[in-house]
N, C-alpha and C positions, 0 to 999 in steps of 0.2 A: 530421454534428454536428460544431463544433469539438471537436479534442482538445487538454484542459488538463491536466497534470500537476502543476503546483505553482500556489498560491495561499496569498494572503495574507487571515485574516480577523481582526476586532476582535468578543469576543464579551462581554458583560456579562451576568452573572446579575443578578437582581431583588435589591432589597432589602429588608432585613424591616421590617415593619413596627412604628411605634409602639406602646408598651403605652400603657392610659389611666390615669388617675386620675382617678376618680369616687366619690360616695358614693349610696347608695343612698337615694330620696327616696320615702317610702311613708307613707299617713295612718296616724297612732297610733304611729308608729316614729319617735321622734326621735333617735336616735342607730342608724340602720339599719346603719350599717358600711359599708367599702371594696367596691365592686363593679365595680371597672375591669380590664376584661380584656386580654390579652398581645397584640400586636401578629402577623399571621401571616408566615411565613417567605418570604423571595424567591424568584422560580423558578428552577430548578437550568435548566444549558444541559447538553444529551445529545449527544454522537455516536454514531450508530447506523450499521452497515456495513450495504449495500443491494445486494444480490447484482445488481440489474437497474441498476447505475447504471457507467459504465466509463471517467468521467470530470470533472475538478473544476471543469466549466466553469460550473457555476450559482452558484461561489463566486470567479470572476472579476470577477463584474460586481455581486454582493451581498455585502458586507464588513462591513455591521454586523448584528449580531444580537443582540438584547436578550430575556430573558425577563422575566415581570412582575412588579411589584414588590408587596410582601406587603399585607396590608389594615389600618389601623392598630384598635389595639385599640378597644371602646366600651363604655359603661355598659352594666349590668344584666348584669353578667357575661358579656360577648358577645365573643370572642375573633376577632380578625381573619383575615380566607381566606388561604391561602398563596396567592401570586402564581402566576401560569400556566408551567408550564415549556416550553421551546423543544425541539425534533427535528432538529437536523441528520442529515440524510442525508448518506454519504459512501461512496465504493466501496470495494469490500474490496482490503484491500491499501494503504489508506491510512497514513500517518506521524504525526501529530502532534507537534508542537513548540513549546516557546516561540519566538518570533520574537525575541526582545531578549535571550535568554541560550542560547538554540542547546540547552537543556534537551529530552531526549526525554519527552513523558508519555505515548505509548501509541501501539499498533498496532491499527489493525480487521485480523484476521487471517482473521474467520468470518463469514458470511455470519449478521444479525442481532446481532453483539457488539456491545454498546454500554457507554458508560462515560461519565460526569458530567465536563464537562472545563473547568466553570466552578459552582461551588455559591454558592446562595440566601443570603443572608445570614439570619442568626435573627431570632426578632421580637421587641421589646423585648416586656419585663414590666410591667404592668400591677399599681395597687397593690393588689389582692386578695392578691399573691403575698407582701406583706410584712406582712400582717395576723399580730399575735401575741397573747399574752396581755399582754403588756406594750405594744403598740404598737398600738391599736384604732384609731384612725385615721390611718393611713399616708397621706402622700401623695407618695410615691416612687414613681419610674416611670422605666424605664430606655428609651432610644431603639432603633430598629432598626439590627441592624448590616447594614454596604455588602454588597453580595454583588460577589463576584469579577469581575475584569477582566482580560482576558490579550487579547494578538497574537500569535494564531498562525500559524506556517507549516503548511500541508498540502502533505504530497507523497506522490505517487500512486507504489506501487512495485508493478509487476503481477504477481501471482501465477501463474508458468508454471515447467513440469518442464524443458523445453529451452527454451535461447536461441543465436539466430542470430548470428554474428557474422562482419563481414568490411568489406571493400572497398565503397563505390559501383559498381553492376553486377556483382557478384558472383554474383547471382541468386538473391538470398535470396527475394524476393517471390517469385516465380518457383517457388521450393520449396516455401512455405509453403501457395501457391494449389494447387499438383501433390498436395500430403498432407492436406490439409482442408479444409474449406467455406470458410476465409477467403477474399477478393477484394480484395488490395491491390491499389493503382495499377500497372501494370506498363507501364515503357515503358524505353530506348535511351539513355538519357541519365542522367548521372549524379544522385543524391539523390532518383530518383523518391519513395523514401518519406518521409515528413516528418513521421511519426509510429509510435508502436510499431503494432504488429496482435498479435492473437492469433488463433491456432487451434488447434482441437481433432483431434485427430488419433487415427482409430481402427485399432489393428494386430489386432483382433478383436472378437469376442463380449464384452462388460463387460470391454475393455480399451482404454486410453486413455488418450494423455497431451496436454497445454497446450504449443504452440509459440510463441516472443513473436519477433518480427521488429523489430529497431529499424532506425532509420536509419543507413546505413552509417560508418565511421569512415575518417581516412583520416592521414595521417602531421601532427605537429602540432597536432591534435583537442587535445591539452592545453592548447595555447595560443590555440583558440578556433578554427583552421582548421575548414573545412565545418560541420557542425552542432554539432564540439564535443564533448563528455563529457555535454552535459543529459540523454540519455535513457539513459546507461548503468546508472542506479540501477534499470530495471527486467529486468536481468541479474542481480541482488543475491541475489535469492532463487531461480533457478535450481539444480537439481541436475547438470547438465550443458551444457555449450557446444558448439555446433558451428562450428568454423571454417572458414567457407566462401570457397574461392579459384577463382578463375577461371585456369582451365590453356589457357584460348585467348584470350587478351584484344586485342582490337580496334588497341590499338595494338603493334604489334611489338616498340618500344623497350622496353615494360613487363617487368618483371622482376617475376613471381608468388611469389620467395622474398625479395625485397626488401621488396615489400608487405606477406608474410604476417609477417615480423619487424617490421614499425612497426607493425600491430595489436598483436601479442604486445607492443611495449614500450609502446603505448599505454593499455593495459589495465592493463599493469604500476603505471604512473605512476597510474591511476586510484584502483587501490585493489587492494592485495597481495593482499588475502584473495580478490577475483573471479577474478584472475590464477591462484589457485593451485587452481580450482576443475578436475576433470576435464574437459576440453576434448578433442575429436576432431577429427581433418581431413579436411575434407570435398572433395573435389576435382571441381568442377561443370564443366559444359558439354563432356563427355568426347564428346558427339555432332558435335562441331566439330572433334575430333582424329583424323585417319585410324587405321583400327587396327592398322594396321601399326607405328604409331610411337607406340602409347598406352603400350605397358609400358618403353620408352626414355624417355619424358618424364615418367612419375610416376616411376620410380626415381630419373631424377636429379634431379626435384624434392625428394625425399624424402631424398636422399642433402646435398645442398648445405644444406637447411633442417636439417639433423641430427635429423630428428623420428624420438620413440622410440615415438608412442602410435598408437592407432588408427586406420588411414587407408581412407575409402569413397571409390570413383570413382561418380560418379552422371552423369546428365542429367536437371536438373528440367524440361527442356522435355519431352522424351520420355519421364518418369518413368522407366527405365533405371538402375537401380541400388538405388532408391528403398524397394522393398519390404525387401531384405535389411536397410537401414539403418532403415526403420522397425521392426522386428523386435527388432533389437540395441538400439536406445533404448528401446523399452519394456522388456528385460529389465534394461536399467541402471536406471530409474528404478523398477522395480518393485524390485530390489534394495537401493538407497537407500531407499525408503520402508516397508520392513522394517527395516533398520536403524535409521531413527527411532522406530519404534514402543517405546514403553515395554516391559521383560521383565514377562512374565507372571509374579506370584507364585501356587506353589502352594499350596492350601489344607492345610493341616496334617490336618484331619481325613480326608482322602481318601490320604493321602501311604500307601504300602506299606509294610507292615512292614521293618526291616531297610535302607531307603531312606536 
């Protein structure tokens, strides 16, 4: 399935039905009085988060979505029926904003979350509503109100605990394939990964976290080089970033330190808040470094980079060093989740005396 994480749609709620001006016509009742009913309200447009969807491709080619119009009011005290509502199913993590003003409307963060994105117009009032002791034969009626019409931008931000960051061919896809059931395309040329991939990692019984792999960044991504910044949004909700570095590049002239600094610089240009997230350094492809040279090469890299955070040495191909990294990630994610939970309020009825 084609992966689409941005789409623009036009939504139109239904117009309300018009009120009716009518008078009762019955035998032996010369002055039957007003009996015009109200018009029905227009249909709403709902957005619902569906956990079974992972792309916005359905909205790339179907841009216009319109709810039903309310039925007009009728005589004999009959009110018009409400217009049919429509429900737009979207992936969990979708952000809806006004395409014209850029105003954020809502975020669908939980499966089943629902919100009205365009309200139907109210129905008009029939002349039955205007009857009074001084106005026994009202001829007033009101038209139905128009429904809301909006031009919306849909933006999918994947919900993942951990995000992989690095240059093309740093081994991110190999790593996510080694630790999860995700099966991204893996090849020995840059930009193999063209769209984000999600993988669920099992750290133990009932212990898991979600990893997001995005296409690699290169220096100049902010100016559109490579695939640019278009997929970095998928890392904005993560709790931890893994900066993967190829410590044994095929190009002997390539400098891993310069590449690592370039990635950090592009991250900071895109979003300082994303740059400030916890970030661990993962040195990959250690199987291609002779054992006698590993300590010296790692020490030289860390010293030149002036890195002060956690450092892990792995080989995604042979899974060497992956298990300790998985358990460290799980502990970090669990601590972050516990910190995000609201404090539990104690019931004063069960408080101990003197507490």
